[in-house]
C-alpha positions as CSV (number, residue, x, y, z in Angstrom):
1,X,10.6,15.1,-9.2
2,X,7.7,13.4,-11.0
3,X,7.6,16.3,-13.4
4,X,11.3,15.8,-14.2
5,X,10.8,12.1,-14.7
6,X,7.9,12.7,-17.0
7,X,9.9,15.2,-19.0
8,X,12.9,12.9,-19.2
9,X,10.7,10.0,-20.4
10,X,8.9,12.0,-23.0
11,X,12.1,13.5,-24.2
12,X,13.5,10.0,-24.7
13,X,10.4,9.0,-26.7
14,X,8.6,7.0,-24.0
15,X,4.9,7.5,-23.4
16,X,3.6,8.0,-19.9
17,X,0.5,9.2,-18.2
18,X,0.3,12.8,-16.9
19,X,-0.6,11.7,-13.4
20,X,1.3,9.2,-11.3
21,X,-0.9,6.8,-9.4
22,X,1.0,4.7,-6.8
23,X,-1.7,1.9,-6.6
24,X,-1.7,1.4,-10.4
25,X,2.0,0.8,-10.4
26,X,2.4,-1.3,-7.3
27,X,-1.1,-2.5,-6.4
28,X,-3.2,-5.5,-7.3
29,X,-6.9,-4.8,-7.2
30,X,-7.7,-8.4,-6.0
31,X,-5.2,-8.1,-3.1
32,X,-6.5,-4.7,-2.2
33,X,-10.1,-6.0,-2.1
34,X,-8.9,-8.7,0.3
35,X,-7.3,-6.1,2.5
36,X,-10.6,-4.2,2.7
37,X,-12.3,-7.5,3.9
38,X,-9.6,-7.5,6.6
39,X,-10.7,-4.1,7.7
40,X,-8.2,-1.9,5.8
41,X,-9.9,1.6,5.3
42,X,-10.7,2.5,1.8
43,X,-8.8,5.8,1.6
44,X,-5.8,6.3,-0.6
45,X,-3.4,6.9,2.2
46,X,-4.2,3.6,3.9
47,X,-4.0,1.7,0.7
48,X,-0.6,3.3,-0.2
49,X,0.7,2.6,3.3
50,X,-0.4,-1.0,3.1
51,X,1.4,-1.4,-0.2
52,X,4.6,0.0,1.3
53,X,4.2,-2.4,4.2
54,X,3.6,-5.4,1.9
55,X,6.4,-4.5,-0.6
56,X,9.2,-3.6,1.8
57,X,11.7,-6.1,3.2
58,X,12.4,-3.9,6.2
59,X,10.4,-3.1,9.3
60,X,7.9,-0.2,9.0
61,X,7.2,2.3,11.7
62,X,3.4,2.8,11.9
63,X,2.1,6.0,13.4
64,X,-1.5,4.9,13.9
65,X,-3.4,6.9,16.5
66,X,-6.8,5.4,15.4
67,X,-5.4,1.8,15.5
68,X,-6.7,1.2,11.9
69,X,-3.4,-0.2,10.7
70,X,-2.9,-2.4,13.7
71,X,-6.4,-3.8,13.3
72,X,-5.7,-4.5,9.6
73,X,-2.4,-6.1,10.4
74,X,-3.9,-8.4,13.0
75,X,-6.7,-9.5,10.7
76,X,-4.1,-10.1,7.9
77,X,-1.9,-12.2,10.1
78,X,-4.7,-14.1,11.8
79,X,-6.2,-15.0,8.3
80,X,-2.8,-16.4,7.4
81,X,-2.4,-18.2,10.7
82,X,0.8,-16.3,11.4
83,X,-0.2,-14.4,14.5
84,X,-0.9,-15.4,18.0
85,X,-2.1,-12.4,20.0
86,X,-1.3,-12.3,23.7
87,X,-2.3,-9.7,26.3
């Protein structure tokens, strides 16, 4: 699909890069650095997933066997005083 979009854009006279990078389009390097301080892993999958979570207006289903996303979400919410964790 990306190849078709690239071809369509170039056929219409638009310039575009050869490689699509999700974080360059939707990410903010300052915000991503703050996420890393709140224990988000540095891999691209985690960053892309965090961007989807932050940009969506709907609920996200997290499949998180290592509990990395849950840890990050708790740190994010606690830093913003929006979470009270109960056990």
